[in-house]
C-alpha positions as CSV (number, residue, x, y, z in Angstrom):
1,M,14.2,-0.3,4.6
2,M,10.6,0.5,5.8
3,H,8.2,2.4,3.6
4,S,4.6,3.5,4.2
5,L,1.9,3.9,1.6
6,E,-1.7,5.2,1.8
7,L,-4.1,3.9,-0.8
8,E,-7.6,4.8,-1.6
9,V,-9.2,1.8,-3.4
10,S,-12.8,0.9,-4.6
11,R,-14.7,-1.2,-2.1
12,R,-14.7,-4.5,-3.9
13,P,-14.0,-7.9,-2.6
14,E,-11.0,-8.6,-4.9
15,V,-9.1,-5.3,-4.5
16,L,-7.2,-6.3,-1.3
17,E,-6.1,-9.5,-2.9
18,R,-4.8,-7.6,-5.9
19,V,-2.9,-5.1,-3.8
20,L,-1.2,-7.8,-1.8
21,R,-0.3,-9.8,-4.9
22,V,1.3,-6.9,-6.5
23,T,3.2,-6.0,-3.3
24,R,4.5,-9.6,-3.1
25,H,5.5,-9.9,-6.7
26,R,7.5,-6.6,-6.5
27,G,9.5,-8.0,-3.6
28,F,8.0,-6.1,-0.7
29,R,6.9,-7.7,2.7
30,V,3.9,-6.2,4.4
31,T,4.8,-5.5,8.0
32,N,1.6,-3.5,9.0
33,M,-1.7,-2.8,7.4
34,Q,-4.8,-0.9,8.5
35,M,-8.0,-0.6,6.5
36,R,-11.2,1.5,7.0
37,E,-14.2,2.2,4.9
38,Q,-15.0,5.7,3.7
39,G,-18.2,6.0,1.6
40,E,-17.8,4.1,-1.7
41,N,-14.1,3.6,-1.1
42,T,-11.7,1.9,1.3
43,L,-8.6,3.5,2.7
44,L,-5.5,1.3,3.2
45,A,-2.4,2.3,5.2
46,I,0.3,-0.2,4.4
47,T,3.9,-0.4,5.8
48,V,6.2,-2.5,3.8
49,E,9.8,-3.6,4.1
50,A,12.4,-4.0,1.1
51,E,15.7,-2.9,-0.1
52,R,14.0,-1.8,-3.3
53,A,12.8,1.7,-4.1
54,I,9.2,2.3,-3.0
55,E,8.4,4.1,-6.2
56,L,8.6,0.7,-8.0
57,L,5.6,-0.5,-5.9
58,S,3.7,2.8,-6.0
59,N,3.9,2.9,-9.8
60,Q,2.5,-0.7,-10.1
61,L,-0.2,-0.1,-7.6
62,T,-1.4,3.0,-9.4
63,K,-1.9,1.0,-12.5
64,L,-4.5,-1.3,-10.8
65,V,-8.0,-0.3,-12.1
66,D,-9.5,-0.2,-8.6
67,V,-6.8,1.9,-7.0
68,N,-8.0,5.5,-7.0
69,L,-5.0,7.1,-5.2
70,C,-1.6,5.9,-3.9
71,V,0.5,8.2,-1.7
72,I,4.0,7.5,-0.4
73,K,4.3,8.7,3.2
74,A,7.5,10.2,4.7
75,Q,10.2,7.8,5.9
76,E,9.8,9.0,9.5
77,A,6.3,7.8,9.6
78,A,7.3,4.4,8.4
79,R,10.0,4.2,11.1
80,Q,7.5,5.0,13.8
81,A,5.0,2.4,12.6
82,A,7.7,-0.2,12.8
83,R,8.2,0.4,16.5
């Protein structure tokens, strides 16, 4: 199943690596990722694929010190991104 997340993270060199590591360790595969800077922060839009509940990943990402916000987007948005 495809899931879509939007994250607001601190603009630091190691943040992207931490987010991807947690994603992989939780059993999700990144299928699409977009990143843009906004002031002191970086906005990440990530589409992942897995049979696991997206809340498992969202809860773990929220625990990262440099993640300011993690929002699960609607399923329809994730389906469109996969096309």
